N, C-alpha and C positions, 0 to 999 in steps of 0.2 A: 208622892202623896198616896196614902192608902185609900182605896175606894171603899166607901161605906157598904155595910151589909145591905142596907136599904137599896142602894144603887144597883148592886149586883142582883138583888132579887127582882128589881124592876126590869133589868135587862133580860133576865131569864123569862119573866112573864111576857115581855115584848116578843122575844124570840118564839115562844110557844104560840102566841097569838098570830104572829106573822106566818109561821109555818102552817098553821091551820088555814089562814086566809089564802095562802098560795096554793095549798092542796085543794081547797074548794074551788078556786079559780081554774086550775088546770084539769082537775079530775072530779067534777061534781058527781055525786051518787044519785041525788034526787034534785029536782028543779029548784026547790027552795034553798039549796046550798048556795046558789049564786046570790040570793038576796042577803046572805050573811056576810059576804065579802066586804062590801063597802062599810058596813057597821064595824067590823073588826079593824079595818084599816084606819077609820076615823078615830077609833078608840086609842090606837097606838099614836097616831099623829097628834092627838090632843095633849099628849104628855111631853111635847117638844119644849114646853116652858121649863121643864126640869133640867134641860141641857143649855149650854151656852148659846145665846141668841145674838143675832146681829144688833149692834147698839143703835144703829140708825136705820130703821126699816124703810125710810124714804130715800136712801142713798142708792137708788137703782141705777143712776147714771154711771156710777163708777163701774158697775158690773159690765155695762155695755162698752164703756171706753176701754177697759183693760182686757176684756174677753178672757178673763181668768177667774177661776173659782175663788170666791171670797172665803177667807178663813173665819168670818164672823157669822156665817149662816149655819143652818143645820147641816151636819155632815151627812151626805147622801149615802155613805157607806155604813152608817150606824143603823140599828134596827128601826129607829124612828125615821131616819132618812130614807131607808128602803121602803118603808110603809108609805111615806109621802110620795115617793116616785110611783109606786104602784097605784096609789089613790089618784094621782094626777092622770095617769094613763086611763084609769077607769072612768074618770070624769070626762076626759076628752072623747073617749069612745061613746060616752053617754050624751055627747053634744053639750057639755057644760065646760066650755073651753076657758072662759074668763076665770072661773073658780080654780081650775087646774093651774092656770098661769100664776095666780097668787101663791100657790104652793111652790111652784118651781122657782119663783123669786126668792122665797125663804130658803130654798135649797141651793141658791147661788148659781143657778143656770142662767146663761145669757141668752140662749135661743133654743129652739126645738125644731124637730121636723114639723112641717106644716100640719095644721089641723086636718086638712084634706087627706094627707097621707096617714096620719095616726087614727083617723076615724074608721079605717078598715077597707073593706072591699071596694074595688074599682067600680066605676059607674057601669052598670050592666049594658045600657044602651050603647055607650062608647065602646065597650069591649067587644060588642057584637059586630062592629063595623068591619066589613071585609075590605081589604085593600083592592083598589081598582087600578086600571092602567093609568088613570089621570093622577093618581096619588104619587107623591115623591117622598121617599124615606131616606134621602141622602144624608141628612144631618142627624138622624136618629141612631144612636149606638146600640140598637137592639132590634130583633125581629121576632115576631110571634106567629106561631102556626097552630091552629086548632086541629084536632083529630089527627095529629101526627102519629100517635100510637093507636094501633088497631086494638080490637077487643082481645085478640090472641096475644099481642104484645103486652097489653096490660095484665092479662092473666099470668103470663110467665114472670113479669117483673114483680107483681104483687106476691107471687109464691116465694120470692126471695126477700123482698123488702116490706111487705104489707103487715106482717105479724111481728110485733115487737119481741115476741118470744122465739122467733125463728133464728136459725144458726148464724146468719150474717150479724145480727146484733149481739147475741150471746157470746159468740166467738171473740168479739172485740170488747166485751164488758161495756157496751154502749149505755150512756146515761145522759139525760137532758139536764137535770138539776140535782146535784152539781154536774156540769158538763164534762163528759169524758174527753180525753185527748183526741185531737184530730187524727184521722187515719184515711189513707187513700191508696189506690193501686194504679199501676201503669200498664197500659196495653200498647205494645209496639205496633205502629201503623204498617210496617212491612210484613206483619204476621197475622193480619186480621182474619184471613181465611181459616186460620187454625183456632179461632176463638168462637166458633159456632154462632149461637144466637147473638151474643154480645158483639162479635165482630161484624155481623151483618147489620146490626143497629147502628154501629159507628160508621160503617160505610155509607149507609143511607143518610146519616146526618151530614157527612162531608159532601155528598152529592147535592143535597138540598142547599147547602150554605156556601158553596164555592163561588157561586155567581156574585154573592155579596162580598165575600172575603176570599179572593183568589189565592192568598197566601196559605190557605189551608192545605194546598198541594205540597207545601214544604214541611208540614208537621211530621215529627218523628214518633211522638208518644201521645197517647190520650190518657188523661188522669181521670179516675173514677172514684167518686165518693157518694154518700147518700145520707139522708136524714129521715127520722121518723119521730115527730114531735107532737105534743099536744097542740091543738089548733090555736090556743091563746099565746103561744110563745113566738119569738122572732129571732132574728140574728142581726147583730150590730152592723153598722156601716163598715165596709172593708173593701180592700182590693184583693183579688186573687193573685197570689205570688208563689214563687218557687220556695219550698221549705218554710212556708208561713212568713216570708219576709225576713228570715234570719240571716240571709246572705248579705255580704257587703254590697254586691251588685244586684239590686232588686230586679227580678224578671217577672213578667206577666205572661199568661197564656195568650195565644192568638185570639181565642174565643172560648167562652164557657156556655154550655147548653144546660138548661134546666128542664127536666122531664117531670111533669106533675102526674102522680099516680092516684091522688085523691083530690077532691074539690073543696077542701076546707082550709081554714087558716088565712092569714093575711097575704096580701099581694107581694110580689117582688117589686122593689123600687130600683130603677136604673137611673143614674145621673150622668151629666156630661163632665163631671169633675175627674181629673186625673192626678196621679201622684205628683206631677210637676206643676200642677195648677197653683197659682198665687192667690186665687180667689175661690170662694166656695161655689158649688154648683148653682147655676141660675135656672137650669131646666132639668126636668125629670120625667120619667114615664113609669106607669104602673101596669103590671101584668098580673091579673088575678090567677088564683089557683083554680084551674079547670082540668078535669080528668082528661088525659090524653094530649094536653097542650105541650108544646115545646117552645121555650123562650131562649133565644140565643143572644148573647151580649158581647160586645167588644171587651176583650180580656183586660183592658187597661183602665176601665172606668169604675168609679166608686158605686157600690150597690149594697142592698141589704134585703132582709125579709122583714116586713112590717108585722108587728105582733097582731095576731087575729083577735077577734072577740071570743070570750069564753062561750062554750057551747054545752048544751045538755040534750041528749046524752053526750058524754065525752067523745070527741072525734080527733083524729090525728092527721097532721099534714105530712104526707110521705112524698119525697122527691128524690130523684136520681140526677146527679150532676156529672157531666162529661166535659172536660176541658182539653182543648187541642194545643199542644206545645210544639214549637219548632225545636226547642232544646230544653231538656230537663234531666237532672241526674237521678238515676235509680238509687234509692237509699236503703240502708239496713239490709239485714238478711233474715232475721227471725220474723215469723208471722207472715211473710210475703213471698217466700221462695217456692221451690218445687216440692217441698215436703209438708208435713203437718206440724212444724215447730210451733211453739207456744205463741198464742195471739197476744201475750202480755208485752211483746216487743214490737208490736205494730206501730206504725207512725205514718208520716207523710211520704208519698211517692215510693211505696214498696213495690217489689216485683209481684205481678199477679200470680197466684198459685196455679201452676200448670198441671201437676200430677198429684193433686190434692184429693183427699177423701172428704173434704168439707162439702157439705150439701150445697151451700150457696154458690161456691165456685163451680161445681159440676152443673148446676142448673143454668148459670150464666153462659157456660161454655158448651151447652148441649148441642152436639153436632146435628141432631135430627130436627132442630127448629131453626127457622129463618125469620127474621123480622119482616114485616109487611113489604112486599116487593115494591120497587119504585113505581111500576105502572099502576098497581092497586092504590098505592099511597097518593100519587098525583091526582087521581080521580076523586079523592074524598077529602083531602086536606084543604084548609082555608088559611090564607095569610091574613091576619087581622091587625088592626092598629092598636098599639099600646096606648093607654090613656095618657095624654100629655098633661104636664103640670107647668104652669107659668112661673112657679117658684118652688123651691124645695124646703127652704128654711124660713122660719118666722121668728121675730123677736117676741118678747113676752107681753106685747100689747096687740098681737095678732097681725102685725104688718110684715111684709116680706123683708127678710134680712138684707140690708143694703150691701151690695157687692163692694162698694167703696170702703166698707168697714174691714174688708179682708177676711182671712180665715180665722174663725174663733178656735180656741183650744178645744181639742177633741172632747175633753171631759166636762166642758161647759155646754155641750150640745145635748139636749134631752132627746133620746131616741125611743123611749118607752120600753127599753130592754132591762 
């Protein structure tokens, strides 16, 4: 069937409007730019009547029972659907949850991350609670340390990752929207003394965390990757896996560590759900973006970055991730070897450039710099409690998703991404 010229023109208009709203959301130039975002998204969403709608708006029970996306609702991949998703997140972050849930029903979502999670930053009072000897963290799959990075550590890491125009990002053609392909580098544990600043930082991480996870003694490689994103973006629920889960035998790291280089953007959400789980996560923990903080999580658990609230002036969430692997295959040759071959071939788990002229690699391997000494660090750091959540998911009437309902399909869970 031929699509009418009117329909094509409407789609073009929707795309132009959506692109403007998204640009204003992520990169506002003046404060009033944020006031325009909701108006634009509502304008697009109001045109949903021109596309196929669910015949029976009251048939919400079927959505919950099947846990699958209905073919009768608004397609969330269409321009109208994408605007609806963004508008729903905007409303939740503005504490208008019930209005957002009505939109999500029309988009055929069955559940969403809890409103507490999607509303943004963790409770400041809770996040400031320092762990005492009486506290037990046995059942919590993460640990949080404030002031793990010293001012000198932060200065060196920000010289590599802080400016989106720096060589680490330009060498890899890094992009947030549309997202560039994932890329990471491997550092062999047996050779840490030859990795200068980065090697000393990894050694300190291992020393700090082996009491919690003694298996770190058996790790052979540390995988390094980073992100520099607008504060209002997030990263979907996922498991850290070897080669992005493309192998027949899925493997997870022993542990993943997040180092926060800026204090903006949404918190990290860590859950108790694993790949083998038959039921969705019933517990979660939030760790806010705090400069110098280190959050370590069990490499087997489901986690994500919650979308932050839009900010003016624009700020960026900059993080460095280091994952400890017992066994992982070094992949590829181009972009990660000992020379300056083209970064166009970079990908997951490449060999760290050793004899490279790349500025970012030289800075990380600087032999004249050492990460904060263990003695100095121990005297200043604080182990703090991540904010606990009594549930992670909610249905679209604001109630905790019943564990007895089992795992919903991934694409029917609204994550605000």
